[in-house]
C-alpha angles and dihedrals in degrees: 000000000000090000089057088061094046096258098297121153126272090252091055092046089049090053092050093047096040090237134122120267089241090056089053090050088054090050090049088053089058101262097132135138129214092251088055092050089050090051092050090048091052093047097045105028090236118142118253090231091055092046092051100040108014088232134111127021114347098210130049113235121212091244091057097050107101130165127239088245090059091051092050092045091052093048092046091049091053093049093048091049092051093047094047090049091051091048092051090047090053093048094048094040092227138076115280134197116263114266119244110213090188092071122083125231088259090063091057094047091053093052 
């Protein structure tokens, strides 16, 4: 955790986090919660994965920051595409190509 804060002392970390130095000592000893890890990530820009495991990229880049809504939207889009493709296959009685919901109607007319 100290590396996330650039190696500063527990007292300095405590000041930044608005916590007591003894609480920071507890965190340094491994007594952390997920909300605390999320708070440290937000304060330092370090990735949650790196904070928890010490592996992977240390800092979060802007391109990699995605919202939970974006994750759900992507997963829902995949499920809908698969289900529509299955339904078309059933109706046609033969395999069909997967649908791409990212393309407009114009894209299909041109094909």
